[in-house]
mmCIF file of the N, C-alpha and C atoms, coordinates in Angstrom:
data_MODEL
# 
_entry.id   MODEL 
# 
loop_
_atom_site.group_PDB 
_atom_site.id 
_atom_site.type_symbol 
_atom_site.label_atom_id 
_atom_site.label_alt_id 
_atom_site.label_comp_id 
_atom_site.label_asym_id 
_atom_site.label_entity_id 
_atom_site.label_seq_id 
_atom_site.pdbx_PDB_ins_code 
_atom_site.Cartn_x 
_atom_site.Cartn_y 
_atom_site.Cartn_z 
_atom_site.occupancy 
_atom_site.B_iso_or_equiv 
_atom_site.pdbx_formal_charge 
_atom_site.auth_seq_id 
_atom_site.auth_comp_id 
_atom_site.auth_asym_id 
_atom_site.auth_atom_id 
_atom_site.pdbx_PDB_model_num 
ATOM 1   N N  . GLY A 1 1  ? -3.646  3.958   -6.551  1.00 0.00 ? 1  GLY A N  1 
ATOM 2   C CA . GLY A 1 1  ? -2.295  4.383   -6.799  1.00 0.00 ? 1  GLY A CA 1 
ATOM 3   C C  . GLY A 1 1  ? -2.025  5.764   -6.241  1.00 0.00 ? 1  GLY A C  1 
ATOM 4   N N  . VAL A 1 2  ? -0.879  6.235   -6.575  1.00 0.00 ? 2  VAL A N  1 
ATOM 5   C CA . VAL A 1 2  ? -0.450  7.560   -6.147  1.00 0.00 ? 2  VAL A CA 1 
ATOM 6   C C  . VAL A 1 2  ? -0.750  8.541   -7.283  1.00 0.00 ? 2  VAL A C  1 
ATOM 7   N N  . PRO A 1 3  ? -1.438  9.631   -6.994  1.00 0.00 ? 3  PRO A N  1 
ATOM 8   C CA . PRO A 1 3  ? -1.700  10.620  -8.043  1.00 0.00 ? 3  PRO A CA 1 
ATOM 9   C C  . PRO A 1 3  ? -0.406  11.052  -8.741  1.00 0.00 ? 3  PRO A C  1 
ATOM 10  N N  . GLY A 1 4  ? -0.463  11.168  -10.048 1.00 0.00 ? 4  GLY A N  1 
ATOM 11  C CA . GLY A 1 4  ? 0.712   11.479  -10.855 1.00 0.00 ? 4  GLY A CA 1 
ATOM 12  C C  . GLY A 1 4  ? 1.451   12.730  -10.441 1.00 0.00 ? 4  GLY A C  1 
ATOM 13  N N  . ASP A 1 5  ? 0.724   13.752  -10.035 1.00 0.00 ? 5  ASP A N  1 
ATOM 14  C CA . ASP A 1 5  ? 1.391   14.995  -9.655  1.00 0.00 ? 5  ASP A CA 1 
ATOM 15  C C  . ASP A 1 5  ? 2.254   14.824  -8.405  1.00 0.00 ? 5  ASP A C  1 
ATOM 16  N N  . LEU A 1 6  ? 1.973   13.814  -7.587  1.00 0.00 ? 6  LEU A N  1 
ATOM 17  C CA . LEU A 1 6  ? 2.782   13.557  -6.393  1.00 0.00 ? 6  LEU A CA 1 
ATOM 18  C C  . LEU A 1 6  ? 4.037   12.732  -6.711  1.00 0.00 ? 6  LEU A C  1 
ATOM 19  N N  . ARG A 1 7  ? 4.070   12.114  -7.886  1.00 0.00 ? 7  ARG A N  1 
ATOM 20  C CA . ARG A 1 7  ? 5.194   11.250  -8.248  1.00 0.00 ? 7  ARG A CA 1 
ATOM 21  C C  . ARG A 1 7  ? 6.327   12.007  -8.943  1.00 0.00 ? 7  ARG A C  1 
ATOM 22  N N  . ARG A 1 8  ? 6.258   13.283  -8.984  1.00 0.00 ? 8  ARG A N  1 
ATOM 23  C CA . ARG A 1 8  ? 7.311   14.077  -9.633  1.00 0.00 ? 8  ARG A CA 1 
ATOM 24  C C  . ARG A 1 8  ? 8.486   14.286  -8.689  1.00 0.00 ? 8  ARG A C  1 
ATOM 25  N N  . ASN A 1 9  ? 9.671   14.379  -9.266  1.00 0.00 ? 9  ASN A N  1 
ATOM 26  C CA . ASN A 1 9  ? 10.895  14.688  -8.521  1.00 0.00 ? 9  ASN A CA 1 
ATOM 27  C C  . ASN A 1 9  ? 11.221  13.659  -7.445  1.00 0.00 ? 9  ASN A C  1 
ATOM 28  N N  . LEU A 1 10 ? 11.060  12.399  -7.768  1.00 0.00 ? 10 LEU A N  1 
ATOM 29  C CA . LEU A 1 10 ? 11.431  11.327  -6.845  1.00 0.00 ? 10 LEU A CA 1 
ATOM 30  C C  . LEU A 1 10 ? 12.817  10.832  -7.233  1.00 0.00 ? 10 LEU A C  1 
ATOM 31  N N  . ASP A 1 11 ? 13.830  11.431  -6.652  1.00 0.00 ? 11 ASP A N  1 
ATOM 32  C CA . ASP A 1 11 ? 15.211  11.124  -7.018  1.00 0.00 ? 11 ASP A CA 1 
ATOM 33  C C  . ASP A 1 11 ? 15.909  10.209  -6.022  1.00 0.00 ? 11 ASP A C  1 
ATOM 34  N N  . THR A 1 12 ? 15.507  10.257  -4.769  1.00 0.00 ? 12 THR A N  1 
ATOM 35  C CA . THR A 1 12 ? 16.176  9.467   -3.739  1.00 0.00 ? 12 THR A CA 1 
ATOM 36  C C  . THR A 1 12 ? 15.148  8.631   -2.978  1.00 0.00 ? 12 THR A C  1 
ATOM 37  N N  . GLN A 1 13 ? 15.644  7.664   -2.208  1.00 0.00 ? 13 GLN A N  1 
ATOM 38  C CA . GLN A 1 13 ? 14.727  6.869   -1.385  1.00 0.00 ? 13 GLN A CA 1 
ATOM 39  C C  . GLN A 1 13 ? 14.040  7.748   -0.352  1.00 0.00 ? 13 GLN A C  1 
ATOM 40  N N  . ASP A 1 14 ? 14.725  8.770   0.127   1.00 0.00 ? 14 ASP A N  1 
ATOM 41  C CA . ASP A 1 14 ? 14.107  9.705   1.072   1.00 0.00 ? 14 ASP A CA 1 
ATOM 42  C C  . ASP A 1 14 ? 12.917  10.421  0.429   1.00 0.00 ? 14 ASP A C  1 
ATOM 43  N N  . ASP A 1 15 ? 13.040  10.760  -0.855  1.00 0.00 ? 15 ASP A N  1 
ATOM 44  C CA . ASP A 1 15 ? 11.916  11.373  -1.577  1.00 0.00 ? 15 ASP A CA 1 
ATOM 45  C C  . ASP A 1 15 ? 10.710  10.438  -1.565  1.00 0.00 ? 15 ASP A C  1 
ATOM 46  N N  . TYR A 1 16 ? 10.964  9.147   -1.793  1.00 0.00 ? 16 TYR A N  1 
ATOM 47  C CA . TYR A 1 16 ? 9.885   8.156   -1.773  1.00 0.00 ? 16 TYR A CA 1 
ATOM 48  C C  . TYR A 1 16 ? 9.286   8.033   -0.378  1.00 0.00 ? 16 TYR A C  1 
ATOM 49  N N  . GLU A 1 17 ? 10.136  8.028   0.637   1.00 0.00 ? 17 GLU A N  1 
ATOM 50  C CA . GLU A 1 17 ? 9.641   7.928   2.013   1.00 0.00 ? 17 GLU A CA 1 
ATOM 51  C C  . GLU A 1 17 ? 8.731   9.100   2.350   1.00 0.00 ? 17 GLU A C  1 
ATOM 52  N N  . GLN A 1 18 ? 9.104   10.291  1.932   1.00 0.00 ? 18 GLN A N  1 
ATOM 53  C CA . GLN A 1 18 ? 8.264   11.468  2.167   1.00 0.00 ? 18 GLN A CA 1 
ATOM 54  C C  . GLN A 1 18 ? 6.942   11.348  1.411   1.00 0.00 ? 18 GLN A C  1 
ATOM 55  N N  . LEU A 1 19 ? 7.018   10.889  0.170   1.00 0.00 ? 19 LEU A N  1 
ATOM 56  C CA . LEU A 1 19 ? 5.806   10.694  -0.634  1.00 0.00 ? 19 LEU A CA 1 
ATOM 57  C C  . LEU A 1 19 ? 4.862   9.711   0.050   1.00 0.00 ? 19 LEU A C  1 
ATOM 58  N N  . PHE A 1 20 ? 5.401   8.579   0.485   1.00 0.00 ? 20 PHE A N  1 
ATOM 59  C CA . PHE A 1 20 ? 4.529   7.552   1.058   1.00 0.00 ? 20 PHE A CA 1 
ATOM 60  C C  . PHE A 1 20 ? 4.053   7.891   2.462   1.00 0.00 ? 20 PHE A C  1 
ATOM 61  N N  . ALA A 1 21 ? 4.780   8.708   3.186   1.00 0.00 ? 21 ALA A N  1 
ATOM 62  C CA . ALA A 1 21 ? 4.274   9.213   4.467   1.00 0.00 ? 21 ALA A CA 1 
ATOM 63  C C  . ALA A 1 21 ? 3.032   10.068  4.202   1.00 0.00 ? 21 ALA A C  1 
ATOM 64  N N  . HIS A 1 22 ? 3.125   10.924  3.193   1.00 0.00 ? 22 HIS A N  1 
ATOM 65  C CA . HIS A 1 22 ? 1.964   11.737  2.784   1.00 0.00 ? 22 HIS A CA 1 
ATOM 66  C C  . HIS A 1 22 ? 0.833   10.823  2.296   1.00 0.00 ? 22 HIS A C  1 
ATOM 67  N N  . TYR A 1 23 ? 1.180   9.828   1.502   1.00 0.00 ? 23 TYR A N  1 
ATOM 68  C CA . TYR A 1 23 ? 0.197   8.878   0.971   1.00 0.00 ? 23 TYR A CA 1 
ATOM 69  C C  . TYR A 1 23 ? -0.569  8.196   2.103   1.00 0.00 ? 23 TYR A C  1 
ATOM 70  N N  . GLU A 1 24 ? 0.148   7.755   3.128   1.00 0.00 ? 24 GLU A N  1 
ATOM 71  C CA . GLU A 1 24 ? -0.503  7.089   4.261   1.00 0.00 ? 24 GLU A CA 1 
ATOM 72  C C  . GLU A 1 24 ? -1.435  8.034   5.019   1.00 0.00 ? 24 GLU A C  1 
ATOM 73  N N  . GLN A 1 25 ? -1.046  9.280   5.157   1.00 0.00 ? 25 GLN A N  1 
ATOM 74  C CA . GLN A 1 25 ? -1.835  10.228  5.926   1.00 0.00 ? 25 GLN A CA 1 
ATOM 75  C C  . GLN A 1 25 ? -3.004  10.817  5.149   1.00 0.00 ? 25 GLN A C  1 
ATOM 76  N N  . GLU A 1 26 ? -2.807  11.040  3.852   1.00 0.00 ? 26 GLU A N  1 
ATOM 77  C CA . GLU A 1 26 ? -3.810  11.766  3.076   1.00 0.00 ? 26 GLU A CA 1 
ATOM 78  C C  . GLU A 1 26 ? -4.603  10.915  2.086   1.00 0.00 ? 26 GLU A C  1 
ATOM 79  N N  . VAL A 1 27 ? -3.924  10.026  1.383   1.00 0.00 ? 27 VAL A N  1 
ATOM 80  C CA . VAL A 1 27 ? -4.579  9.282   0.303   1.00 0.00 ? 27 VAL A CA 1 
ATOM 81  C C  . VAL A 1 27 ? -5.248  8.007   0.815   1.00 0.00 ? 27 VAL A C  1 
ATOM 82  N N  . LEU A 1 28 ? -4.538  7.213   1.590   1.00 0.00 ? 28 LEU A N  1 
ATOM 83  C CA . LEU A 1 28 ? -5.110  5.956   2.083   1.00 0.00 ? 28 LEU A CA 1 
ATOM 84  C C  . LEU A 1 28 ? -6.411  6.158   2.863   1.00 0.00 ? 28 LEU A C  1 
ATOM 85  N N  . PRO A 1 29 ? -6.495  7.133   3.756   1.00 0.00 ? 29 PRO A N  1 
ATOM 86  C CA . PRO A 1 29 ? -7.766  7.321   4.467   1.00 0.00 ? 29 PRO A CA 1 
ATOM 87  C C  . PRO A 1 29 ? -8.947  7.596   3.530   1.00 0.00 ? 29 PRO A C  1 
ATOM 88  N N  . GLN A 1 30 ? -8.688  8.208   2.397   1.00 0.00 ? 30 GLN A N  1 
ATOM 89  C CA . GLN A 1 30 ? -9.753  8.464   1.425   1.00 0.00 ? 30 GLN A CA 1 
ATOM 90  C C  . GLN A 1 30 ? -10.180 7.181   0.710   1.00 0.00 ? 30 GLN A C  1 
ATOM 91  N N  . ASN A 1 31 ? -9.361  6.128   0.850   1.00 0.00 ? 31 ASN A N  1 
ATOM 92  C CA . ASN A 1 31 ? -9.645  4.857   0.201   1.00 0.00 ? 31 ASN A CA 1 
ATOM 93  C C  . ASN A 1 31 ? -9.951  3.759   1.210   1.00 0.00 ? 31 ASN A C  1 
ATOM 94  N N  . ALA A 1 32 ? -10.486 4.138   2.351   1.00 0.00 ? 32 ALA A N  1 
ATOM 95  C CA . ALA A 1 32 ? -10.768 3.190   3.431   1.00 0.00 ? 32 ALA A CA 1 
ATOM 96  C C  . ALA A 1 32 ? -11.697 2.062   2.974   1.00 0.00 ? 32 ALA A C  1 
ATOM 97  N N  . LYS A 1 33 ? -12.642 2.378   2.121   1.00 0.00 ? 33 LYS A N  1 
ATOM 98  C CA . LYS A 1 33 ? -13.576 1.355   1.643   1.00 0.00 ? 33 LYS A CA 1 
ATOM 99  C C  . LYS A 1 33 ? -12.822 0.285   0.839   1.00 0.00 ? 33 LYS A C  1 
ATOM 100 N N  . SER A 1 34 ? -11.885 0.698   0.020   1.00 0.00 ? 34 SER A N  1 
ATOM 101 C CA . SER A 1 34 ? -11.098 -0.261  -0.773  1.00 0.00 ? 34 SER A CA 1 
ATOM 102 C C  . SER A 1 34 ? -10.191 -1.105  0.122   1.00 0.00 ? 34 SER A C  1 
ATOM 103 N N  . ILE A 1 35 ? -9.593  -0.491  1.126   1.00 0.00 ? 35 ILE A N  1 
ATOM 104 C CA . ILE A 1 35 ? -8.747  -1.231  2.062   1.00 0.00 ? 35 ILE A CA 1 
ATOM 105 C C  . ILE A 1 35 ? -9.591  -2.253  2.817   1.00 0.00 ? 35 ILE A C  1 
ATOM 106 N N  . LYS A 1 36 ? -10.767 -1.852  3.212   1.00 0.00 ? 36 LYS A N  1 
ATOM 107 C CA . LYS A 1 36 ? -11.675 -2.773  3.907   1.00 0.00 ? 36 LYS A CA 1 
ATOM 108 C C  . LYS A 1 36 ? -12.045 -3.944  3.000   1.00 0.00 ? 36 LYS A C  1 
ATOM 109 N N  . ARG A 1 37 ? -12.264 -3.678  1.733   1.00 0.00 ? 37 ARG A N  1 
ATOM 110 C CA . ARG A 1 37 ? -12.596 -4.737  0.771   1.00 0.00 ? 37 ARG A CA 1 
ATOM 111 C C  . ARG A 1 37 ? -11.420 -5.699  0.613   1.00 0.00 ? 37 ARG A C  1 
ATOM 112 N N  . LEU A 1 38 ? -10.212 -5.172  0.499   1.00 0.00 ? 38 LEU A N  1 
ATOM 113 C CA . LEU A 1 38 ? -9.027  -6.032  0.402   1.00 0.00 ? 38 LEU A CA 1 
ATOM 114 C C  . LEU A 1 38 ? -8.868  -6.892  1.654   1.00 0.00 ? 38 LEU A C  1 
ATOM 115 N N  . THR A 1 39 ? -9.126  -6.297  2.809   1.00 0.00 ? 39 THR A N  1 
ATOM 116 C CA . THR A 1 39 ? -9.050  -7.041  4.064   1.00 0.00 ? 39 THR A CA 1 
ATOM 117 C C  . THR A 1 39 ? -10.072 -8.163  4.089   1.00 0.00 ? 39 THR A C  1 
ATOM 118 N N  . ALA A 1 40 ? -11.260 -7.906  3.591   1.00 0.00 ? 40 ALA A N  1 
ATOM 119 C CA . ALA A 1 40 ? -12.300 -8.939  3.526   1.00 0.00 ? 40 ALA A CA 1 
ATOM 120 C C  . ALA A 1 40 ? -11.891 -10.068 2.565   1.00 0.00 ? 40 ALA A C  1 
ATOM 121 N N  . LEU A 1 41 ? -11.300 -9.692  1.430   1.00 0.00 ? 41 LEU A N  1 
ATOM 122 C CA . LEU A 1 41 ? -10.827 -10.718 0.487   1.00 0.00 ? 41 LEU A CA 1 
ATOM 123 C C  . LEU A 1 41 ? -9.745  -11.580 1.122   1.00 0.00 ? 41 LEU A C  1 
ATOM 124 N N  . LEU A 1 42 ? -8.842  -10.959 1.844   1.00 0.00 ? 42 LEU A N  1 
ATOM 125 C CA . LEU A 1 42 ? -7.796  -11.701 2.536   1.00 0.00 ? 42 LEU A CA 1 
ATOM 126 C C  . LEU A 1 42 ? -8.409  -12.659 3.551   1.00 0.00 ? 42 LEU A C  1 
ATOM 127 N N  . SER A 1 43 ? -9.384  -12.184 4.275   1.00 0.00 ? 43 SER A N  1 
ATOM 128 C CA . SER A 1 43 ? -10.055 -13.023 5.263   1.00 0.00 ? 43 SER A CA 1 
ATOM 129 C C  . SER A 1 43 ? -10.765 -14.202 4.604   1.00 0.00 ? 43 SER A C  1 
ATOM 130 N N  . ASP A 1 44 ? -11.402 -13.959 3.483   1.00 0.00 ? 44 ASP A N  1 
ATOM 131 C CA . ASP A 1 44 ? -12.143 -15.013 2.777   1.00 0.00 ? 44 ASP A CA 1 
ATOM 132 C C  . ASP A 1 44 ? -11.233 -16.051 2.132   1.00 0.00 ? 44 ASP A C  1 
ATOM 133 N N  . TYR A 1 45 ? -10.173 -15.594 1.478   1.00 0.00 ? 45 TYR A N  1 
ATOM 134 C CA . TYR A 1 45 ? -9.339  -16.482 0.664   1.00 0.00 ? 45 TYR A CA 1 
ATOM 135 C C  . TYR A 1 45 ? -7.990  -16.830 1.291   1.00 0.00 ? 45 TYR A C  1 
ATOM 136 N N  . LYS A 1 46 ? -7.678  -16.218 2.430   1.00 0.00 ? 46 LYS A N  1 
ATOM 137 C CA . LYS A 1 46 ? -6.446  -16.501 3.183   1.00 0.00 ? 46 LYS A CA 1 
ATOM 138 C C  . LYS A 1 46 ? -5.162  -16.098 2.469   1.00 0.00 ? 46 LYS A C  1 
ATOM 139 N N  . ARG A 1 47 ? -5.272  -15.397 1.362   1.00 0.00 ? 47 ARG A N  1 
ATOM 140 C CA . ARG A 1 47 ? -4.126  -14.819 0.677   1.00 0.00 ? 47 ARG A CA 1 
ATOM 141 C C  . ARG A 1 47 ? -4.622  -13.720 -0.259  1.00 0.00 ? 47 ARG A C  1 
ATOM 142 N N  . LEU A 1 48 ? -3.696  -12.856 -0.612  1.00 0.00 ? 48 LEU A N  1 
ATOM 143 C CA . LEU A 1 48 ? -4.056  -11.700 -1.426  1.00 0.00 ? 48 LEU A CA 1 
ATOM 144 C C  . LEU A 1 48 ? -2.818  -11.242 -2.173  1.00 0.00 ? 48 LEU A C  1 
ATOM 145 N N  . ALA A 1 49 ? -2.958  -10.934 -3.438  1.00 0.00 ? 49 ALA A N  1 
ATOM 146 C CA . ALA A 1 49 ? -1.849  -10.394 -4.235  1.00 0.00 ? 49 ALA A CA 1 
ATOM 147 C C  . ALA A 1 49 ? -2.176  -8.952  -4.607  1.00 0.00 ? 49 ALA A C  1 
ATOM 148 N N  . ILE A 1 50 ? -1.252  -8.067  -4.294  1.00 0.00 ? 50 ILE A N  1 
ATOM 149 C CA . ILE A 1 50 ? -1.379  -6.659  -4.663  1.00 0.00 ? 50 ILE A CA 1 
ATOM 150 C C  . ILE A 1 50 ? -0.273  -6.389  -5.668  1.00 0.00 ? 50 ILE A C  1 
ATOM 151 N N  . THR A 1 51 ? -0.646  -5.983  -6.859  1.00 0.00 ? 51 THR A N  1 
ATOM 152 C CA . THR A 1 51 ? 0.345   -5.813  -7.919  1.00 0.00 ? 51 THR A CA 1 
ATOM 153 C C  . THR A 1 51 ? 0.418   -4.371  -8.397  1.00 0.00 ? 51 THR A C  1 
ATOM 154 N N  . CYS A 1 52 ? 1.560   -4.057  -8.982  1.00 0.00 ? 52 CYS A N  1 
ATOM 155 C CA . CYS A 1 52 ? 1.794   -2.739  -9.559  1.00 0.00 ? 52 CYS A CA 1 
ATOM 156 C C  . CYS A 1 52 ? 2.954   -2.872  -10.539 1.00 0.00 ? 52 CYS A C  1 
ATOM 157 N N  . PHE A 1 53 ? 3.139   -1.906  -11.389 1.00 0.00 ? 53 PHE A N  1 
ATOM 158 C CA . PHE A 1 53 ? 4.237   -1.977  -12.354 1.00 0.00 ? 53 PHE A CA 1 
ATOM 159 C C  . PHE A 1 53 ? 5.583   -1.626  -11.724 1.00 0.00 ? 53 PHE A C  1 
ATOM 160 N N  . GLU A 1 54 ? 5.585   -0.985  -10.577 1.00 0.00 ? 54 GLU A N  1 
ATOM 161 C CA . GLU A 1 54 ? 6.827   -0.598  -9.901  1.00 0.00 ? 54 GLU A CA 1 
ATOM 162 C C  . GLU A 1 54 ? 7.538   -1.835  -9.383  1.00 0.00 ? 54 GLU A C  1 
ATOM 163 N N  . ARG A 1 55 ? 8.805   -1.982  -9.720  1.00 0.00 ? 55 ARG A N  1 
ATOM 164 C CA . ARG A 1 55 ? 9.568   -3.175  -9.348  1.00 0.00 ? 55 ARG A CA 1 
ATOM 165 C C  . ARG A 1 55 ? 9.840   -3.285  -7.850  1.00 0.00 ? 55 ARG A C  1 
ATOM 166 N N  . GLU A 1 56 ? 10.323  -2.226  -7.253  1.00 0.00 ? 56 GLU A N  1 
ATOM 167 C CA . GLU A 1 56 ? 10.735  -2.243  -5.853  1.00 0.00 ? 56 GLU A CA 1 
ATOM 168 C C  . GLU A 1 56 ? 9.570   -1.862  -4.932  1.00 0.00 ? 56 GLU A C  1 
ATOM 169 N N  . HIS A 1 57 ? 9.249   -2.740  -3.987  1.00 0.00 ? 57 HIS A N  1 
ATOM 170 C CA . HIS A 1 57 ? 8.119   -2.451  -3.112  1.00 0.00 ? 57 HIS A CA 1 
ATOM 171 C C  . HIS A 1 57 ? 8.349   -1.202  -2.254  1.00 0.00 ? 57 HIS A C  1 
ATOM 172 N N  . VAL A 1 58 ? 9.596   -0.859  -1.990  1.00 0.00 ? 58 VAL A N  1 
ATOM 173 C CA . VAL A 1 58 ? 9.866   0.344   -1.187  1.00 0.00 ? 58 VAL A CA 1 
ATOM 174 C C  . VAL A 1 58 ? 9.670   1.629   -1.990  1.00 0.00 ? 58 VAL A C  1 
ATOM 175 N N  . GLN A 1 59 ? 9.426   1.479   -3.281  1.00 0.00 ? 59 GLN A N  1 
ATOM 176 C CA . GLN A 1 59 ? 9.154   2.636   -4.129  1.00 0.00 ? 59 GLN A CA 1 
ATOM 177 C C  . GLN A 1 59 ? 7.764   2.532   -4.759  1.00 0.00 ? 59 GLN A C  1 
ATOM 178 N N  . CYS A 1 60 ? 6.887   1.827   -4.052  1.00 0.00 ? 60 CYS A N  1 
ATOM 179 C CA . CYS A 1 60 ? 5.545   1.581   -4.585  1.00 0.00 ? 60 CYS A CA 1 
ATOM 180 C C  . CYS A 1 60 ? 4.494   1.696   -3.488  1.00 0.00 ? 60 CYS A C  1 
ATOM 181 N N  . HIS A 1 61 ? 3.336   2.175   -3.866  1.00 0.00 ? 61 HIS A N  1 
ATOM 182 C CA . HIS A 1 61 ? 2.238   2.315   -2.922  1.00 0.00 ? 61 HIS A CA 1 
ATOM 183 C C  . HIS A 1 61 ? 1.743   0.982   -2.392  1.00 0.00 ? 61 HIS A C  1 
ATOM 184 N N  . ARG A 1 62 ? 1.992   -0.113  -3.116  1.00 0.00 ? 62 ARG A N  1 
ATOM 185 C CA . ARG A 1 62 ? 1.477   -1.417  -2.668  1.00 0.00 ? 62 ARG A CA 1 
ATOM 186 C C  . ARG A 1 62 ? 2.038   -1.801  -1.305  1.00 0.00 ? 62 ARG A C  1 
ATOM 187 N N  . ASP A 1 63 ? 3.247   -1.344  -0.979  1.00 0.00 ? 63 ASP A N  1 
ATOM 188 C CA . ASP A 1 63 ? 3.821   -1.619  0.338   1.00 0.00 ? 63 ASP A CA 1 
ATOM 189 C C  . ASP A 1 63 ? 2.951   -1.002  1.424   1.00 0.00 ? 63 ASP A C  1 
ATOM 190 N N  . ARG A 1 64 ? 2.525   0.216   1.219   1.00 0.00 ? 64 ARG A N  1 
ATOM 191 C CA . ARG A 1 64 ? 1.700   0.911   2.224   1.00 0.00 ? 64 ARG A CA 1 
ATOM 192 C C  . ARG A 1 64 ? 0.280   0.359   2.248   1.00 0.00 ? 64 ARG A C  1 
ATOM 193 N N  . VAL A 1 65 ? -0.223  -0.049  1.089   1.00 0.00 ? 65 VAL A N  1 
ATOM 194 C CA . VAL A 1 65 ? -1.545  -0.673  1.042   1.00 0.00 ? 65 VAL A CA 1 
ATOM 195 C C  . VAL A 1 65 ? -1.500  -1.997  1.810   1.00 0.00 ? 65 VAL A C  1 
ATOM 196 N N  . ALA A 1 66 ? -0.459  -2.779  1.582   1.00 0.00 ? 66 ALA A N  1 
ATOM 197 C CA . ALA A 1 66 ? -0.308  -4.054  2.289   1.00 0.00 ? 66 ALA A CA 1 
ATOM 198 C C  . ALA A 1 66 ? -0.253  -3.831  3.800   1.00 0.00 ? 66 ALA A C  1 
ATOM 199 N N  . LYS A 1 67 ? 0.491   -2.831  4.233   1.00 0.00 ? 67 LYS A N  1 
ATOM 200 C CA . LYS A 1 67 ? 0.567   -2.531  5.663   1.00 0.00 ? 67 LYS A CA 1 
ATOM 201 C C  . LYS A 1 67 ? -0.796  -2.153  6.225   1.00 0.00 ? 67 LYS A C  1 
ATOM 202 N N  . ALA A 1 68 ? -1.562  -1.392  5.471   1.00 0.00 ? 68 ALA A N  1 
ATOM 203 C CA . ALA A 1 68 ? -2.899  -1.000  5.921   1.00 0.00 ? 68 ALA A CA 1 
ATOM 204 C C  . ALA A 1 68 ? -3.811  -2.213  6.042   1.00 0.00 ? 68 ALA A C  1 
ATOM 205 N N  . VAL A 1 69 ? -3.714  -3.128  5.090   1.00 0.00 ? 69 VAL A N  1 
ATOM 206 C CA . VAL A 1 69 ? -4.535  -4.347  5.134   1.00 0.00 ? 69 VAL A CA 1 
ATOM 207 C C  . VAL A 1 69 ? -4.133  -5.198  6.339   1.00 0.00 ? 69 VAL A C  1 
ATOM 208 N N  . VAL A 1 70 ? -2.829  -5.366  6.555   1.00 0.00 ? 70 VAL A N  1 
ATOM 209 C CA . VAL A 1 70 ? -2.345  -6.153  7.690   1.00 0.00 ? 70 VAL A CA 1 
ATOM 210 C C  . VAL A 1 70 ? -2.829  -5.554  9.003   1.00 0.00 ? 70 VAL A C  1 
ATOM 211 N N  . THR A 1 71 ? -2.776  -4.240  9.098   1.00 0.00 ? 71 THR A N  1 
ATOM 212 C CA . THR A 1 71 ? -3.208  -3.551  10.315  1.00 0.00 ? 71 THR A CA 1 
ATOM 213 C C  . THR A 1 71 ? -4.679  -3.819  10.607  1.00 0.00 ? 71 THR A C  1 
ATOM 214 N N  . GLN A 1 72 ? -5.495  -3.917  9.570   1.00 0.00 ? 72 GLN A N  1 
ATOM 215 C CA . GLN A 1 72 ? -6.934  -4.122  9.754   1.00 0.00 ? 72 GLN A CA 1 
ATOM 216 C C  . GLN A 1 72 ? -7.336  -5.590  9.806   1.00 0.00 ? 72 GLN A C  1 
ATOM 217 N N  . SER A 1 73 ? -6.425  -6.472  9.466   1.00 0.00 ? 73 SER A N  1 
ATOM 218 C CA . SER A 1 73 ? -6.752  -7.888  9.430   1.00 0.00 ? 73 SER A CA 1 
ATOM 219 C C  . SER A 1 73 ? -6.969  -8.443  10.838  1.00 0.00 ? 73 SER A C  1 
ATOM 220 N N  . PRO A 1 74 ? -8.042  -9.208  11.031  1.00 0.00 ? 74 PRO A N  1 
ATOM 221 C CA . PRO A 1 74 ? -8.298  -9.779  12.354  1.00 0.00 ? 74 PRO A CA 1 
ATOM 222 C C  . PRO A 1 74 ? -7.396  -10.980 12.667  1.00 0.00 ? 74 PRO A C  1 
ATOM 223 N N  . THR A 1 75 ? -6.675  -11.486 11.675  1.00 0.00 ? 75 THR A N  1 
ATOM 224 C CA . THR A 1 75 ? -5.797  -12.637 11.883  1.00 0.00 ? 75 THR A CA 1 
ATOM 225 C C  . THR A 1 75 ? -4.341  -12.236 11.676  1.00 0.00 ? 75 THR A C  1 
ATOM 226 N N  . ASP A 1 76 ? -3.452  -13.119 12.085  1.00 0.00 ? 76 ASP A N  1 
ATOM 227 C CA . ASP A 1 76 ? -2.024  -12.886 11.897  1.00 0.00 ? 76 ASP A CA 1 
ATOM 228 C C  . ASP A 1 76 ? -1.684  -13.033 10.418  1.00 0.00 ? 76 ASP A C  1 
ATOM 229 N N  . VAL A 1 77 ? -1.051  -12.023 9.840   1.00 0.00 ? 77 VAL A N  1 
ATOM 230 C CA . VAL A 1 77 ? -0.760  -12.011 8.413   1.00 0.00 ? 77 VAL A CA 1 
ATOM 231 C C  . VAL A 1 77 ? 0.725   -11.712 8.196   1.00 0.00 ? 77 VAL A C  1 
ATOM 232 N N  . THR A 1 78 ? 1.304   -12.413 7.248   1.00 0.00 ? 78 THR A N  1 
ATOM 233 C CA . THR A 1 78 ? 2.677   -12.152 6.852   1.00 0.00 ? 78 THR A CA 1 
ATOM 234 C C  . THR A 1 78 ? 2.686   -11.618 5.433   1.00 0.00 ? 78 THR A C  1 
ATOM 235 N N  . VAL A 1 79 ? 3.444   -10.550 5.210   1.00 0.00 ? 79 VAL A N  1 
ATOM 236 C CA . VAL A 1 79 ? 3.563   -9.971  3.870   1.00 0.00 ? 79 VAL A CA 1 
ATOM 237 C C  . VAL A 1 79 ? 4.836   -10.477 3.232   1.00 0.00 ? 79 VAL A C  1 
ATOM 238 N N  . ALA A 1 80 ? 4.724   -10.930 1.990   1.00 0.00 ? 80 ALA A N  1 
ATOM 239 C CA . ALA A 1 80 ? 5.899   -11.358 1.215   1.00 0.00 ? 80 ALA A CA 1 
ATOM 240 C C  . ALA A 1 80 ? 5.943   -10.531 -0.052  1.00 0.00 ? 80 ALA A C  1 
ATOM 241 N N  . HIS A 1 81 ? 7.033   -9.843  -0.279  1.00 0.00 ? 81 HIS A N  1 
ATOM 242 C CA . HIS A 1 81 ? 7.217   -9.064  -1.498  1.00 0.00 ? 81 HIS A CA 1 
ATOM 243 C C  . HIS A 1 81 ? 7.980   -9.932  -2.471  1.00 0.00 ? 81 HIS A C  1 
ATOM 244 N N  . LEU A 1 82 ? 7.331   -10.255 -3.581  1.00 0.00 ? 82 LEU A N  1 
ATOM 245 C CA . LEU A 1 82 ? 7.942   -11.163 -4.554  1.00 0.00 ? 82 LEU A CA 1 
ATOM 246 C C  . LEU A 1 82 ? 8.590   -10.409 -5.689  1.00 0.00 ? 82 LEU A C  1 
# 
């Protein structure tokens, strides 16, 4: 997830975009092993569910995690936000 101190003062979608740009550059690389594991699970089971309590995927880290998994996936993958 996103560290709590980074989730403060998120009033607009632009605030979220700035947060997740930082998340992609700073936090996701520190979690490369977890992203690799998710990619392996996707490869093994041909589907993967990433869940979070945040309703809107554009205001949630799972959107960026999904993009990272898709980028590393050796096969063609489609993301569906339910």
